[in-house]
C-alpha positions as a printed NumPy array, in Angstrom:
array([[  0.   ,   0.   ,   0.   ],
       [  1.373,   3.402,  -0.984],
       [  0.581,   6.833,   0.361],
       [  0.314,  10.169,  -1.441],
       [  0.695,  12.273,   1.714],
       [  2.358,  15.244,   0.032],
       [  1.168,  17.725,   2.663],
       [  2.799,  15.742,   5.436],
       [  5.975,  15.52 ,   3.415],
       [  6.001,  19.301,   3.128],
       [  5.689,  19.451,   6.912],
       [  8.789,  17.304,   7.122],
       [ 10.588,  19.978,   5.102],
       [  9.45 ,  22.499,   7.713],
       [ 10.932,  20.256,  10.368],
       [ 14.34 ,  20.572,   8.763],
       [ 14.144,  24.35 ,   9.133],
       [ 12.609,  24.094,  12.644],
       [  9.578,  25.981,  11.326],
       [  7.152,  23.185,  12.202],
       [  7.636,  23.628,  15.934],
       [  5.773,  26.941,  16.037],
       [  2.717,  25.536,  14.218],
       [  1.318,  23.451,  17.042],
       [  1.955,  21.097,  19.92 ],
       [  1.462,  17.415,  20.626],
       [  0.2  ,  16.75 ,  24.137],
       [ -1.496,  13.923,  25.965],
       [ -3.687,  12.936,  28.848],
       [ -3.353,   9.613,  30.631],
       [ -5.246,   7.843,  27.855],
       [ -5.305,   9.913,  24.668],
       [ -2.908,  11.892,  22.473],
       [ -3.892,  15.253,  20.97 ],
       [ -2.557,  17.95 ,  18.673],
       [ -3.136,  21.66 ,  19.325],
       [ -3.018,  23.787,  16.163],
       [ -1.822,  27.372,  16.571],
       [ -3.464,  28.827,  13.46 ],
       [ -7.03 ,  27.675,  14.171],
       [ -6.748,  26.869,  17.911],
       [ -8.407,  23.541,  17.12 ],
       [ -7.453,  20.414,  19.057],
       [ -7.271,  17.155,  17.113],
       [ -7.676,  13.831,  18.903],
       [ -5.196,  11.251,  17.624],
       [ -5.233,   7.48 ,  17.472],
       [ -1.972,   5.634,  18.071],
       [ -0.964,   5.532,  14.42 ],
       [ -1.663,   9.216,  13.776],
       [  0.233,  10.132,  16.923],
       [  3.291,   8.125,  15.884],
       [  3.335,   9.885,  12.514],
       [  3.053,  13.381,  13.991],
       [  5.482,  12.491,  16.742],
       [  8.072,  11.699,  14.075],
       [  7.532,  15.157,  12.599],
       [  7.908,  16.821,  16.009],
       [ 10.816,  14.698,  17.252],
       [ 13.849,  16.981,  17.063],
       [ 16.232,  14.075,  17.663],
       [ 14.954,  11.788,  14.898],
       [ 16.943,  12.66 ,  11.755],
       [ 15.465,   9.947,   9.522],
       [ 14.494,  11.082,   6.025],
       [ 10.757,  11.265,   5.246],
       [ 10.816,   8.641,   2.506],
       [ 12.792,   6.283,   4.731],
       [ 10.279,   6.836,   7.524],
       [  7.331,   6.064,   5.242],
       [  9.009,   2.85 ,   4.126],
       [  8.996,   1.635,   7.739],
       [  5.214,   1.994,   8.008],
       [  2.841,  -0.934,   7.753],
       [ -0.562,  -0.846,   6.066],
       [ -2.328,   0.389,   9.199],
       [  0.018,   3.344,   9.522],
       [ -0.122,   4.106,   5.79 ],
       [ -3.897,   4.236,   6.016],
       [ -3.582,   6.576,   8.998],
       [ -1.138,   8.668,   6.97 ],
       [ -3.718,   9.264,   4.254],
       [ -6.484,   9.943,   6.782],
       [ -4.281,  12.415,   8.588],
       [ -3.432,  14.124,   5.303],
       [ -7.146,  14.537,   4.569],
       [ -7.943,  15.893,   8.032],
       [ -5.09 ,  18.392,   7.896],
       [ -6.343,  19.602,   4.516],
       [-10.018,  19.793,   5.523],
       [ -9.384,  21.46 ,   8.879],
       [ -6.742,  23.919,   7.616],
       [ -4.163,  22.755,  10.138],
       [ -0.45 ,  23.614,  10.185],
       [ -1.058,  26.911,   8.379],
       [ -0.572,  29.5  ,  11.13 ],
       [  0.722,  32.77 ,   9.632],
       [  3.853,  34.044,  11.319],
       [  3.327,  36.788,  13.865],
       [  5.128,  39.985,  12.852],
       [  4.504,  42.064,  15.968],
       [  2.653,  41.993,  19.248],
       [ -0.571,  43.876,  18.674],
       [ -4.082,  44.597,  19.87 ],
       [ -6.131,  47.645,  18.929],
       [ -6.409,  48.571,  22.604],
       [ -2.628,  48.604,  23.011],
       [ -2.15 ,  50.658,  19.85 ],
       [ -4.864,  52.712,  18.116],
       [ -7.243,  52.862,  21.11 ],
       [ -4.601,  53.281,  23.806],
       [ -5.087,  56.919,  24.773],
       [ -8.88 ,  56.751,  24.674],
       [ -8.984,  53.686,  26.927],
       [ -6.427,  54.995,  29.407],
       [ -8.156,  58.373,  29.602],
       [-11.685,  57.025,  29.991],
       [-11.738,  53.432,  31.209],
       [ -9.589,  53.057,  34.328],
       [-10.824,  50.041,  36.292],
       [ -8.716,  49.95 ,  39.452],
       [ -6.375,  52.23 ,  41.35 ],
       [ -3.925,  50.733,  43.847],
       [ -2.566,  53.048,  46.525],
       [  0.753,  52.138,  48.126],
       [ -0.048,  53.461,  51.592],
       [  3.364,  52.654,  53.028],
       [  6.713,  51.104,  52.224],
       [  6.946,  49.76 ,  55.777],
       [  6.146,  46.261,  56.987],
       [  6.268,  44.658,  60.433],
       [  7.223,  41.257,  58.952],
       [ 10.199,  39.919,  57.031],
       [  8.823,  36.918,  55.165],
       [ 11.468,  34.643,  53.706],
       [ 10.167,  34.881,  50.138],
       [  9.074,  38.526,  50.059],
       [  9.894,  40.431,  46.882],
       [ 10.706,  43.531,  48.955],
       [ 13.543,  41.89 ,  50.89 ],
       [ 17.007,  43.407,  50.495],
       [ 18.427,  40.401,  48.638],
       [ 15.756,  40.443,  45.899],
       [ 16.906,  42.592,  42.987],
       [ 13.655,  42.822,  41.06 ],
       [ 11.863,  45.28 ,  43.313],
       [ 12.25 ,  48.161,  45.715],
       [ 13.207,  47.312,  49.285],
       [ 11.165,  48.075,  52.376],
       [ 11.389,  51.747,  53.297],
       [  9.989,  54.238,  55.773],
       [  7.867,  56.161,  53.267],
       [  4.177,  56.755,  53.966],
       [  1.647,  58.139,  51.503],
       [ -0.009,  61.372,  52.633],
       [ -3.565,  62.633,  52.183],
       [ -2.587,  64.967,  49.351],
       [ -1.303,  62.089,  47.223],
       [ -4.196,  59.788,  48.158],
       [ -6.754,  62.473,  47.304],
       [ -5.067,  63.284,  44.   ],
       [ -4.965,  59.585,  43.07 ],
       [ -8.654,  59.098,  43.831],
       [ -9.543,  62.3  ,  41.963],
       [ -7.555,  61.073,  38.959],
       [ -9.436,  57.77 ,  39.114],
       [-12.824,  59.474,  39.169],
       [-11.911,  61.631,  36.175],
       [-10.544,  58.774,  34.067],
       [-13.1  ,  56.017,  34.728],
       [-16.672,  55.58 ,  33.583],
       [-18.051,  52.524,  35.368],
       [-17.533,  50.656,  38.599],
       [-14.41 ,  51.844,  40.381],
       [-12.107,  49.639,  42.451],
       [ -9.913,  51.284,  45.079],
       [ -7.217,  48.999,  46.483],
       [ -4.643,  49.542,  49.22 ],
       [ -1.184,  48.025,  49.294],
       [  2.102,  48.195,  51.149],
       [  4.253,  47.188,  52.897],
       [  1.52 ,  46.418,  55.372],
       [ -1.386,  48.825,  54.696],
       [ -2.622,  48.69 ,  58.294],
       [  0.556,  50.49 ,  59.367],
       [ -1.113,  53.527,  57.761],
       [ -4.629,  52.668,  58.879],
       [ -5.751,  56.261,  59.382],
       [ -5.032,  57.085,  55.738],
       [ -6.742,  53.871,  54.642],
       [ -9.865,  54.961,  56.539],
       [ -9.68 ,  58.514,  55.228],
       [ -9.254,  57.325,  51.637],
       [-12.244,  54.997,  51.783],
       [-14.442,  57.708,  53.28 ],
       [-13.265,  60.238,  50.691],
       [-13.922,  57.815,  47.837],
       [-17.423,  57.058,  49.133],
       [-18.2  ,  60.771,  49.422],
       [-16.948,  61.702,  45.959],
       [-17.974,  58.668,  43.88 ],
       [-21.728,  58.808,  44.296],
       [-23.017,  57.973,  40.836],
       [-21.214,  54.632,  40.493],
       [-20.417,  51.546,  42.504],
       [-17.108,  51.722,  44.316],
       [-15.444,  48.612,  45.699],
       [-12.546,  48.459,  48.118],
       [ -9.863,  45.901,  48.842],
       [ -6.529,  45.571,  50.554],
       [ -3.945,  42.942,  51.364],
       [ -2.89 ,  42.336,  54.963],
       [ -0.68 ,  39.969,  56.927],
       [ -3.426,  39.98 ,  59.615],
       [ -1.102,  40.529,  62.571],
       [ -2.27 ,  44.115,  63.161],
       [ -6.004,  43.427,  62.882],
       [ -7.741,  44.289,  66.166],
       [-11.399,  44.005,  67.128],
       [-11.741,  47.744,  66.616],
       [-10.197,  47.665,  63.148],
       [-12.339,  44.682,  62.146],
       [-15.491,  46.404,  63.425],
       [-14.737,  49.505,  61.394],
       [-14.007,  47.502,  58.254],
       [-17.35 ,  45.716,  58.613],
       [-19.104,  49.08 ,  58.143],
       [-17.524,  49.604,  54.709],
       [-19.694,  48.129,  51.967],
       [-18.196,  46.163,  49.077],
       [-14.899,  45.531,  50.853],
       [-12.66 ,  42.531,  50.189],
       [ -9.749,  41.779,  52.493],
       [ -7.05 ,  39.562,  51.006],
       [ -5.374,  37.804,  53.92 ],
       [ -1.869,  36.38 ,  53.682],
       [ -1.789,  33.015,  55.454],
       [  0.344,  30.071,  54.365],
       [ -1.228,  27.249,  56.366],
       [ -0.814,  25.517,  59.734],
       [  1.519,  26.865,  62.398],
       [  4.699,  25.072,  61.346],
       [  4.175,  26.1  ,  57.701],
       [  3.249,  29.71 ,  58.478],
       [  6.099,  30.221,  60.905],
       [  8.704,  28.769,  58.547],
       [  8.64 ,  31.857,  56.333],
       [  6.175,  34.421,  57.689],
       [  8.106,  35.968,  60.56 ],
       [  8.36 ,  39.234,  62.424],
       [ 11.436,  41.4  ,  61.969],
       [ 12.886,  39.843,  65.139],
       [ 12.36 ,  36.31 ,  63.799],
       [  9.288,  35.332,  65.826],
       [  6.556,  33.321,  64.136],
       [  3.294,  35.055,  63.205],
       [  0.757,  32.215,  63.189],
       [ -1.085,  32.967,  66.433],
       [ -1.4  ,  36.683,  65.716],
       [ -2.497,  36.078,  62.12 ],
       [ -5.172,  33.571,  63.142],
       [ -6.436,  35.943,  65.824],
       [ -6.713,  38.743,  63.266],
       [ -8.493,  36.473,  60.797],
       [-11.042,  35.458,  63.44 ],
       [-11.73 ,  39.115,  64.242],
       [-12.453,  39.773,  60.565],
       [-14.665,  36.704,  60.178],
       [-16.723,  37.621,  63.237],
       [-17.101,  41.268,  62.241],
       [-17.929,  40.569,  58.592],
       [-20.939,  38.462,  59.572],
       [-22.739,  41.797,  59.928],
       [-22.257,  42.856,  56.295],
       [-23.008,  40.471,  53.447],
       [-21.312,  42.76 ,  50.904],
       [-17.926,  42.105,  52.486],
       [-15.706,  39.16 ,  51.649],
       [-12.526,  37.563,  52.889],
       [-10.069,  35.777,  50.65 ],
       [ -6.828,  34.05 ,  51.552],
       [ -3.589,  33.88 ,  49.644],
       [ -0.828,  31.499,  50.664],
       [  2.665,  30.907,  49.344],
       [  3.836,  27.351,  48.688],
       [  7.514,  27.629,  49.584],
       [  9.978,  24.748,  50.134],
       [  9.668,  21.903,  50.771],
       [  7.703,  21.502,  47.52 ],
       [  6.222,  18.141,  48.528],
       [  2.879,  16.398,  48.043],
       [  2.714,  15.934,  51.809],
       [  2.978,  19.668,  52.38 ],
       [  0.294,  20.447,  49.784],
       [ -2.019,  17.937,  51.466],
       [ -1.252,  19.329,  54.93 ],
       [ -1.986,  22.908,  53.875],
       [ -5.201,  21.935,  52.104],
       [ -6.408,  19.922,  55.109],
       [ -5.672,  22.832,  57.424],
       [ -7.948,  25.196,  55.523],
       [-10.664,  22.572,  55.121],
       [-10.701,  22.032,  58.871],
       [-11.095,  25.713,  59.779],
       [-14.782,  25.204,  60.551],
       [-15.293,  28.849,  61.493],
       [-14.067,  30.087,  58.106],
       [-17.009,  30.96 ,  55.806],
       [-17.586,  28.465,  52.998],
       [-17.458,  31.339,  50.509],
       [-13.847,  32.191,  51.389],
       [-11.604,  32.044,  48.332],
       [ -8.323,  30.315,  49.148],
       [ -5.461,  30.3  ,  46.695],
       [ -1.943,  28.973,  47.204],
       [  0.806,  29.708,  44.682],
       [  4.566,  29.457,  44.369],
       [  6.898,  32.306,  45.41 ],
       [  7.835,  34.873,  42.768],
       [ 10.735,  33.844,  40.54 ],
       [ 14.039,  34.587,  42.206],
       [ 12.539,  35.647,  45.538],
       [ 13.828,  32.622,  47.411],
       [ 16.904,  30.429,  47.258],
       [ 15.345,  27.035,  46.602],
       [ 18.066,  25.117,  44.762],
       [ 18.521,  22.639,  47.623],
       [ 14.763,  22.014,  47.791],
       [ 14.658,  21.396,  44.039],
       [ 17.661,  19.078,  44.257],
       [ 15.824,  17.098,  46.931],
       [ 12.901,  16.6  ,  44.551],
       [ 15.219,  15.614,  41.708],
       [ 16.536,  12.805,  43.878],
       [ 13.034,  11.437,  44.501],
       [ 11.547,   9.511,  41.532],
       [  7.936,  10.37 ,  42.413],
       [  8.687,  13.972,  41.41 ],
       [ 10.149,  13.039,  38.018],
       [  7.968,  12.477,  34.966],
       [  9.353,  11.73 ,  31.506],
       [ 12.766,  12.852,  32.686],
       [ 11.559,  16.245,  33.931],
       [ 10.817,  17.662,  37.354],
       [  7.066,  17.855,  37.844],
       [  5.053,  20.829,  39.07 ],
       [  4.052,  19.595,  42.525],
       [  0.966,  21.784,  42.91 ],
       [ -0.248,  20.912,  39.409],
       [  0.168,  17.16 ,  39.862],
       [ -1.395,  17.313,  43.322],
       [ -4.315,  19.316,  41.929],
       [ -4.841,  16.857,  39.099],
       [ -5.147,  14.033,  41.626],
       [ -7.748,  16.075,  43.501],
       [ -9.908,  16.937,  40.502],
       [-12.12 ,  13.9  ,  41.   ],
       [-12.703,  14.858,  44.648],
       [-13.76 ,  18.436,  43.925],
       [-16.076,  20.118,  41.457],
       [-14.719,  23.066,  39.518],
       [-17.316,  25.29 ,  41.115],
       [-16.959,  28.769,  42.468],
       [-18.118,  27.571,  45.892],
       [-15.483,  24.813,  45.986],
       [-13.083,  27.338,  47.411],
       [-11.355,  25.236,  50.033],
       [ -9.212,  23.432,  47.534],
       [ -6.098,  25.549,  47.771],
       [ -5.34 ,  25.56 ,  44.048],
       [ -8.885,  25.976,  42.707],
       [ -8.396,  29.607,  41.711],
       [ -5.235,  28.785,  39.81 ],
       [ -6.876,  25.814,  38.096],
       [ -9.842,  27.886,  36.982],
       [ -7.551,  30.604,  35.631],
       [ -5.417,  28.092,  33.76 ],
       [ -8.415,  26.34 ,  32.212],
       [-10.283,  29.544,  31.384],
       [ -7.744,  30.693,  28.811],
       [ -8.034,  27.366,  27.013],
       [-11.82 ,  27.244,  27.301],
       [-12.245,  30.769,  25.903],
       [ -9.668,  30.533,  23.131],
       [-10.873,  31.729,  19.738],
       [-11.351,  28.689,  17.485],
       [-11.548,  29.483,  13.788],
       [-12.19 ,  27.569,  10.593],
       [ -9.39 ,  29.344,   8.759],
       [ -5.954,  29.977,  10.269],
       [ -5.56 ,  33.443,  11.75 ],
       [ -2.596,  35.597,  12.642],
       [ -2.696,  35.269,  16.424],
       [ -1.582,  38.796,  17.199],
       [ -1.884,  39.669,  20.859],
       [  0.112,  41.206,  23.666],
       [  0.72 ,  37.955,  25.519],
       [ -1.231,  38.27 ,  28.766],
       [ -0.573,  41.993,  29.133],
       [ -3.271,  44.4  ,  30.242],
       [ -3.557,  47.851,  28.698],
       [ -1.036,  49.92 ,  30.699],
       [ -2.716,  52.473,  32.936],
       [ -6.227,  51.143,  32.361],
       [ -6.822,  47.729,  33.922],
       [ -4.809,  48.766,  36.976],
       [ -2.897,  51.832,  38.035],
       [ -0.41 ,  51.591,  40.891],
       [  0.367,  54.803,  42.761],
       [  3.412,  54.697,  45.032],
       [  3.819,  56.66 ,  48.257],
       [  5.228,  59.663,  46.378],
       [  2.435,  59.734,  43.793],
       [  4.275,  58.169,  40.86 ],
       [  2.3  ,  55.918,  38.493],
       [  3.286,  52.33 ,  37.67 ],
       [  1.471,  49.548,  35.854],
       [  0.541,  47.396,  38.848],
       [  1.706,  46.057,  42.195],
       [  3.418,  43.056,  40.591],
       [  5.64 ,  44.69 ,  38.006],
       [  8.557,  45.511,  40.313],
       [ 11.291,  47.942,  39.31 ],
       [ 10.158,  49.59 ,  36.08 ],
       [  9.813,  52.984,  34.393],
       [  7.083,  55.206,  35.81 ],
       [  4.207,  56.118,  33.484],
       [  3.234,  59.424,  35.086],
       [  2.201,  60.861,  38.445],
       [ -0.785,  62.299,  40.293],
       [  0.289,  65.883,  39.557],
       [  1.015,  65.756,  35.827],
       [ -1.159,  62.808,  34.825],
       [ -0.299,  60.022,  32.414],
       [  2.852,  60.087,  30.304],
       [  1.798,  58.431,  27.049],
       [  5.237,  58.786,  25.505],
       [  6.648,  56.528,  28.223],
       [  3.804,  54.026,  27.889],
       [  4.296,  53.791,  24.141],
       [  8.067,  53.513,  24.348],
       [  8.558,  51.131,  27.284],
       [  5.358,  49.101,  27.339],
       [  4.248,  48.969,  23.709],
       [  7.221,  49.414,  21.363],
       [ 10.045,  48.037,  23.52 ],
       [  7.964,  45.131,  24.811],
       [  6.796,  44.17 ,  21.318],
       [ 10.191,  44.611,  19.678],
       [ 11.917,  42.689,  22.446],
       [  9.392,  39.841,  22.456],
       [  8.576,  39.214,  18.811],
       [ 11.608,  37.074,  17.966],
       [ 10.649,  34.485,  20.579],
       [  6.861,  34.853,  20.252],
       [  6.893,  34.475,  16.449],
       [  8.347,  30.986,  16.732],
       [  6.285,  29.832,  19.723],
       [  3.402,  27.348,  19.454],
       [  1.87 ,  28.751,  22.665],
       [  1.775,  32.408,  21.626],
       [ -2.029,  32.546,  21.36 ],
       [ -2.455,  31.08 ,  24.857],
       [  0.406,  32.928,  26.545],
       [ -0.47 ,  34.526,  29.868],
       [  2.922,  36.142,  30.551],
       [  2.565,  39.833,  31.229],
       [  4.685,  42.856,  32.068],
       [  5.286,  41.671,  35.639],
       [  8.866,  40.709,  36.505],
       [ 10.108,  41.575,  32.988],
       [ 11.451,  45.054,  33.691],
       [ 14.194,  46.933,  35.454],
       [ 14.074,  50.62 ,  36.315],
       [ 15.695,  51.261,  32.921],
       [ 13.097,  49.406,  30.86 ],
       [ 12.175,  46.062,  29.307],
       [ 14.573,  43.196,  29.96 ],
       [ 14.422,  40.707,  27.099],
       [ 16.6  ,  38.18 ,  28.911],
       [ 14.317,  38.17 ,  31.978],
       [ 11.303,  37.423,  29.835],
       [ 12.844,  34.831,  27.544],
       [ 14.326,  32.931,  30.483],
       [ 10.792,  32.13 ,  31.643],
       [  9.316,  31.077,  28.303],
       [ 10.018,  27.364,  28.732],
       [  8.224,  27.248,  32.078],
       [  5.26 ,  29.162,  30.613],
       [  5.045,  26.703,  27.715],
       [  5.211,  23.78 ,  30.139],
       [  2.407,  25.33 ,  32.169],
       [  0.226,  25.838,  29.078],
       [  0.854,  22.244,  27.99 ],
       [ -0.164,  21.092,  31.476],
       [ -3.324,  23.177,  31.141],
       [ -4.206,  21.646,  27.772],
       [ -3.686,  18.192,  29.231],
       [ -5.792,  18.902,  32.321],
       [ -8.606,  20.514,  30.32 ],
       [ -8.881,  17.555,  27.978],
       [ -8.564,  15.052,  30.821],
       [-11.634,  16.659,  32.411],
       [-13.325,  16.732,  28.999],
       [-12.767,  12.973,  28.718],
       [-13.771,  11.995,  32.234],
       [-16.299,  14.527,  33.538],
       [-17.017,  17.254,  30.978],
       [-19.845,  18.873,  32.951],
       [-17.245,  20.086,  35.444],
       [-16.105,  22.552,  32.788],
       [-19.52 ,  24.237,  32.659],
       [-18.52 ,  26.546,  35.499],
       [-16.004,  28.199,  33.178],
       [-18.932,  29.692,  31.247],
       [-19.949,  31.578,  34.403],
       [-16.597,  33.204,  35.129],
       [-16.155,  36.755,  33.891],
       [-12.889,  37.678,  32.242],
       [-11.506,  41.17 ,  32.729]])
């Protein structure tokens, strides 16, 4: 039996030039192999024979010539070859045009209009001070990617100007967020700012939020906060006492667990009086990166019977470079249960996958510590744009529109993109407003020009969630920073594709919740 699979042969020619590797990705669940196509965003389910054929095309190490490869195939594989050729032709696969630049209309033509009229959230850095010195904090002295703790406090003049700017440059619901340091170290300004915002934003809904380490929460503070409508308090808590006290410590080295739990209980009790208020918890999964630790942390939160069922709990890894974890990683490398196909696994991902059958992917299933991260990972895949014809997948990775989705105002009144970006060029200030020249140079042109070489040859470019955060220094975009993380982002997206299709195979109704989640 002979095959006339000319299209597949042309793909082999693309393999020789490495061009094929940007066109899509083979991935698998426990039972089935798939192919994700970049141009159409379609996913093709493969039988064993079709997989072996495509795997040859995507195997960088296999140097066999195409004709020699075809000669090794039996009748069953030759039949699959012709079927695969027909499917590729009919479904317009392997035809993704090459991306020439990072682009969305909102980042380019509509930029000034959106930034001037559609600000969603302002984040006020109330203080650069903190009463803790957590082992993985991005503001520690030995972390180069961000400012260090300092003694600066925001004053009323800056806070007022920032809120006034927000009112002028927004047109819908307004979110006012407070950050630090530890925001409660400047509690009087936090109170003043919320009262001022409520007084001046009367024609629209205003929501409030802030992040706290909980240690400074008193009954009096909790009682006041319960009187503020539409307030969310994001509480930093890593887990049980031995986990919390391993990294979350006072300046003098004492553990913080007892004080943090006391503060959390004060908030829970006070917030019972106001059903517009919510509590969420964010934990950091620092070494040891073990299954046992993930299970221990999850069990701890499940067993907090006094914690409202609606409490969102999310546990994530420390920021890249914020902690010296080489010895912890080496420990995992020496344990075969953390190695899969020759690579170190993502502990939280693999643990979560094991838990999927125990939990529903529902918004009220919040006591699984990785549920928020799972939903976010699956949502990008679920909402991807699937097309009949291949499209140029131009985007700006996972970047928001600078100065619109969020606006971070530091203690001095300078504007930055968000609380996560770290050291980076300012984009304006509360006195002079937005500096569009800086936005266009540093966050549109430099980011696009510095990213396009890697993005144009990446199969995951249409699903990429990497954003501006952690990719800058005070002097501008750092191409090396960004590119050094691309492999881990691709691995994460591949894991997401695998998890999504595993759920699709085994319990597809669990994915229905993704239709109810709003994207911003």
